C-alpha positions in Angstrom: 5.1 -19.7 -8.4 3.5 -20.2 -11.8 2.4 -23.9 -12.2 1.4 -24.1 -16.1 2.6 -22.3 -19.4 -1.3 -21.5 -19.6 -1.6 -19.5 -16.5 1.7 -17.5 -17.3 0.6 -16.6 -20.1 -2.8 -15.2 -18.7 -0.6 -13.1 -16.2 1.6 -12.0 -19.0 -1.4 -10.7 -21.1 -2.7 -8.8 -17.7 0.5 -7.1 -17.6 1.4 -6.1 -21.3 -2.8 -4.6 -21.3 -1.6 -2.7 -18.0 1.5 -1.1 -20.0 -0.9 -0.3 -22.6 -3.0 2.0 -20.7 -0.8 3.3 -18.0 1.2 4.1 -21.0 -1.6 6.0 -22.7 -2.7 8.0 -19.3 0.8 9.0 -19.3 0.1 10.1 -22.8 -3.2 11.8 -22.5 -2.9 13.3 -18.9 0.8 14.9 -19.4 2.0 16.0 -15.8 -1.4 15.3 -13.8 -2.6 12.1 -11.3 -5.4 10.1 -10.9 -7.7 11.5 -8.1 -10.9 9.7 -7.1 -14.2 10.3 -7.9 -17.1 8.5 -8.2 -17.5 8.3 -11.7 -15.9 5.4 -13.8 -13.1 7.5 -14.4 -10.5 8.7 -12.2 -10.6 12.9 -11.7 -6.9 14.2 -13.0 -5.5 17.0 -10.7 -2.0 18.3 -9.6 0.0 15.8 -7.2 -1.6 17.3 -4.1 -3.0 13.9 -2.2 -1.6 11.2 -0.6 -2.2 8.7 -3.2 0.0 10.5 -5.4 2.7 8.1 -5.4 1.4 4.9 -6.8 1.0 6.5 -10.5 4.3 7.0 -10.1 5.0 3.5 -8.5 3.1 2.2 -11.9 5.3 4.0 -14.5 8.5 2.8 -12.8 6.8 -1.0 -12.9 6.3 -0.5 -16.4 9.8 0.7 -17.4 10.9 -2.4 -15.2 8.9 -4.7 -17.1 8.6 -3.6 -20.4 12.3 -1.6 -20.8 10.5 1.3 -22.6 12.6 4.3 -21.9 9.0 6.6 -21.8 8.5 5.4 -18.9 11.7 6.0 -17.6 11.4 9.6 -18.9 8.0 10.0 -17.5 8.2 8.7 -13.9 11.9 10.9 -13.9 9.8 14.3 -14.8 6.5 13.2 -11.9 9.2 12.9 -9.6 10.3 16.4 -10.5 6.3 17.2 -9.2 7.6 15.3 -5.8 10.3 17.7 -5.2 8.6 20.5 -5.6 6.1 18.9 -3.2 8.3 18.6 -0.3 10.1 21.9 -0.8 6.5 23.5 -0.5 5.4 21.2 2.2 2.1 20.9 0.1 -0.3 18.7 1.4 1.8 17.0 3.3 0.3 16.9 6.9 0.0 13.3 6.9 1.9 10.0 7.7 1.7 9.0 4.2 4.9 10.1 2.8 5.7 6.5 2.6 3.2 5.9 -0.2 4.4 9.1 -1.7 8.0 9.2 -1.8 8.8 5.2 -1.6 7.0 5.0 -5.3 8.5 7.6 -6.7 11.9 8.8 -5.4 12.9 6.0 -3.6 12.2 3.3 -6.5 14.1 5.9 -8.7 17.1 5.0 -6.4 16.8 1.5 -6.7 15.6 1.3 -10.7 18.3 4.4 -11.3 20.6 4.2 -8.6 20.3 8.1 -9.2 21.8 10.3 -6.2 19.3 13.1 -6.4 16.5 10.1 -5.9 17.9 9.0 -3.4 18.5 12.4 -1.2 14.8 12.9 -1.9 14.2 10.1 -0.5 16.0 10.5 2.8 14.6 14.4 2.8 11.0 12.5 2.9 12.1 10.4 5.3 13.2 13.6 7.8 9.8 15.2 6.9 8.2 12.0 8.1 10.6 10.9 11.0 8.9 14.8 12.0 5.1 13.2 12.7 6.6 11.1 15.7 5.1 12.4 18.6 7.7 12.0 21.7 5.4 12.5 24.5 2.7 10.5 23.2 5.4 7.6 21.5 3.7 7.4 18.1 3.6 8.5 14.5 1.2 11.3 14.2 -1.1 9.9 11.7 -3.0 13.4 10.1 -3.2 16.9 11.1 -1.0 18.9 13.1 0.1 18.2 16.3 -2.1 19.9 18.2 -5.3 18.6 16.4 -8.3 18.2 18.4 -9.5 15.5 16.6 -6.2 13.8 15.5 -3.7 14.7 18.1 -3.2 11.6 19.4 -4.4 9.4 16.5 -2.4 6.3 14.7 -3.9 4.3 11.6 -2.9 0.9 10.4 -2.0 2.2 6.8 1.2 3.7 8.5 2.7 0.5 8.4 3.9 0.9 4.9 5.1 4.4 5.4 7.6 3.0 7.9 9.7 0.8 5.1 11.0 4.5 4.3 12.5 5.1 8.0 14.1 1.6 8.3 15.7 2.2 5.0 16.6 5.6 5.8 18.7 3.9 8.8 20.2 1.6 6.6 21.3 4.2 3.7 22.5 6.9 6.8 24.0 4.7 9.4 21.7 6.6 11.9 19.8 4.5 14.4 17.1 7.0 14.9 14.5 6.6 12.2 14.7 2.7 12.4 13.9 3.1 16.0 11.0 5.0 15.4 9.5 2.6 12.7 9.8 -0.6 15.2 8.4 1.3 18.1 5.6 2.3 15.6 5.3 -1.3 14.4 5.6 -2.6 17.9 2.8 0.0 19.0 0.3 -1.2 15.8 0.7 -4.5 16.7 -0.1 -4.0 20.7 -3.2 -1.8 19.8 -4.2 -1.7 16.3 -4.7 -5.9 16.5 -7.3 -7.6 18.3 -7.0 -10.6 20.5 -9.0 -12.8 17.3 -6.3 -11.4 14.9 -8.9 -9.0 13.4 -7.9 -5.6 13.3 -8.8 -1.5 14.0 -8.3 0.5 12.1 -7.1 3.6 14.2 -6.5 3.9 17.9 -6.6 6.8 20.1 -3.9 8.0 22.7 -3.8 10.9 25.7 -1.4 13.3 23.5 0.0 14.0 26.9 0.9 11.2 28.3 0.8 8.4 25.7 -2.0 6.6 27.7 -4.4 4.4 25.1 -8.0 5.6 25.2 -9.7 3.8 22.9 -9.9 2.1 19.4 -11.8 3.4 16.7 -12.3 3.6 13.0 -12.2 6.6 9.8 -13.1 4.0 6.7 -14.4 0.9 8.5 -18.1 -0.5 9.0 -17.8 0.4 12.5 -15.2 0.9 15.9 -15.0 -2.6 16.3 -15.2 -3.8 13.1 -12.6 -5.0 10.5 -12.2 -3.0 7.5 -11.0 -5.3 5.2 -8.1 -2.6 3.3 -7.0 -2.0 6.7 -6.1 -6.0 7.4 -4.6 -6.0 4.2 -2.0 -3.2 4.9 -1.3 -4.9 8.3 -0.6 -8.2 6.6 2.1 -6.7 4.4 3.2 -3.7 6.5 4.1 -6.3 9.3 6.0 -9.0 7.2 7.9 -5.7 5.7 8.6 -4.7 9.4 9.6 -8.3 10.0 11.9 -8.1 6.8 13.5 -5.0 8.0 13.7 -6.1 12.0 13.5 -9.9 12.0 11.7 -9.3 15.2 9.4 -12.7 15.1 6.8 -10.6 17.2 6.3 -9.1 13.3 6.2 -12.1 11.1 3.7 -14.0 14.2 1.2 -11.0 13.4 1.2 -10.6 9.9 0.4 -14.7 9.8 -2.7 -14.1 11.6 -3.8 -11.2 10.0 -3.4 -13.8 6.8 -5.2 -16.3 8.2 -8.2 -14.1 9.4 -8.1 -12.6 5.8 -8.1 -15.7 4.0 -10.8 -17.6 6.1 -13.3 -14.6 5.3 -12.5 -13.9 1.7 -15.9 -14.8 -0.4 -16.2 -17.3 -2.6 -15.5 -15.0 -5.5 -12.1 -13.9 -4.3 -12.8 -10.5 -3.7 -13.6 -9.4 -0.9 -16.0 -6.5 0.6 -15.4 -3.1 1.8 -15.5 -4.5 5.7 -15.8 -8.1 7.3 -18.5 -6.8 9.3 -20.6 -5.2 6.6 -24.1 -6.2 6.2 -24.2 -7.6 3.2 -26.8 -7.6 0.0 -26.3 -7.2 -3.7 -25.9 -3.5 -3.1 -22.9 -3.8 -0.3 -19.5 -2.8 -2.1 -16.2 -4.9 -2.7 -12.9 -3.6 -2.6 -10.8 -5.0 -5.3 -8.2 -3.2 -4.1 -8.3 -4.7 -0.2 -7.5 -8.2 -2.6 -4.2 -6.9 -4.5 -3.0 -5.7 -1.2 -3.2 -8.7 0.6 -2.1 -10.6 -2.5 1.2 -8.8 -2.3 1.5 -9.0 1.0 0.5 -12.6 1.6 3.8 -13.2 -1.5 6.2 -11.0 1.1 5.0 -12.8 4.2 5.2 -15.9 2.1 9.4 -15.3 1.3 10.0 -15.3 4.9 9.2 -18.1 5.7 11.4 -21.7 5.9 11.3 -23.5 2.0 8.5 -26.5 2.4 6.5 -24.6 5.2 2.8 -25.2 5.0 1.4 -22.1 5.5 3.7 -20.5 3.1 2.6 -22.4 0.1 -1.0 -22.0 0.9 0.1 -18.4 1.1 1.4 -18.3 -2.4 -1.3 -20.5 -3.4 -4.5 -17.9 -2.3 -2.0 -14.9 -3.6 -2.1 -16.4 -7.2 -6.0 -17.2 -7.0 -6.5 -13.7 -5.4 -4.6 -12.3 -8.6 -7.0 -15.2 -11.0 -10.0 -13.5 -9.1 -9.2 -9.9 -10.3 -8.7 -10.9 -13.8 -11.7 -12.6 -13.7 -14.1 -10.4 -11.9 -12.1 -6.8 -12.5 -9.7 -7.1 -14.7 -10.7 -4.1 -17.6 -8.4 -6.1 -20.2 -9.5 -5.3 -23.8 -11.5 -2.3 -22.2 -11.1 1.2 -23.2 -11.1 2.3 -20.0 -7.9 4.5 -17.6 -8.1 1.9 -14.7 -6.6 -1.2 -14.4 -9.3 -3.1 -11.9 -13.2 -1.9 -11.5 -14.5 -2.7 -8.4 -12.9 -0.8 -5.8 -13.8 1.3 -2.8 -12.4 4.3 -1.3 -13.9 5.7 1.3 -17.4 4.3 2.0 -18.7 5.5 4.8 -18.0 8.9 3.1 -19.8 7.8 -0.1 -16.8 8.5 -2.3 -15.2 6.3 -4.7 -17.4 3.3 -3.9 -16.9 1.2 -6.9 -14.5 2.0 -9.6 -10.9 2.6 -9.9 -8.3 3.0 -7.0 -5.0 4.5 -8.4 -3.3 2.3 -5.6 -5.4 -1.0 -6.1 -4.0 -0.7 -9.9 -0.6 -0.6 -8.4 -0.9 -3.4 -6.1 -2.2 -5.5 -8.7 0.3 -5.1 -10.9 3.0 -5.5 -8.0 1.2 -9.0 -7.7 1.7 -9.6 -11.3 5.3 -9.2 -11.7 6.0 -10.8 -8.3 4.3 -13.7 -9.7 6.0 -13.5 -13.2 9.3 -11.5 -12.7 10.3 -11.6 -9.4 9.8 -7.3 -9.7 8.6 -6.9 -6.1 7.9 -3.4 -5.7 9.6 -0.4 -4.3 9.3 -1.3 -0.5 12.9 -2.0 0.0 16.5 -2.1 -1.2 17.4 -5.1 -3.2 20.0 -6.9 -2.9 
């Protein structure tokens, strides 16, 4: 994938810098996890948010790259907190169980082959399966089943949580996990993806009947706009659903979403927070969306035939996105805790408008390792 020795050296320099920063963070903050603040640095707190798995995922990536036992020990220690969190069902009333346990327990199973990590990941899959609402036919994104606002709501982010269910079917031989995951992916394809290849962030269904009500947003500029991170989730998520199911509709959907993203990427390669938001010199960008899209495009390209023109373009553009992150957002050589700046969390909520996002750091690192070492992250069992 790398075209020159100079390019290879630049990417490896970025990885080395990232490894040193993650190591310093782990040393300085012990058992705390980075949360989002409106400042330039993370707010370090307990393991109680949907984003905490990304930090453990970074530790595992650093271990796989460096083979430094420090990172392995730290990742395993963090998994203990995920074990306690699942036992207590602490702050887990949402669908982001894959983000939490794929990158902690499942990653530990991939890297260490530790049976206890596998069992924890399977128990997490059971918890996620418990958010399937049979009457409506969907995985509920947020809140309890009778939640008046979110009782019938799905969101596009959920596509990256489905790999935990697909894998659980493979690991146990029980088809129910994969059946639910595939039904959720198909529902997302039909209702979250619009005819022009853009995407809704969320969609509402009647909790009693499953009837479609309307598309909407929580993070985007408006209900009918295209939130860039959501579009990136879609690219990667549908590509992963294709990996697990072989369903051509998921592959075609990922290709459509990727083309839409490519066609609207600004000149400097770092997308704004929403493709439809008015752009001026104060409009927030979202480096994390660019990083996620890069990983999704590399995953998607891997499912296309050798010599396929789109596949080659996807690899070329994903590589260009990483170089754009290096040019515009990377903190190489800086005394900072984050790896890439200019990420956005919840612009409409005036939270995390321009700073370091731990998931952005994770996907940036994953993309770097995909390009240089062929390490694809922790979304599927490696063969």
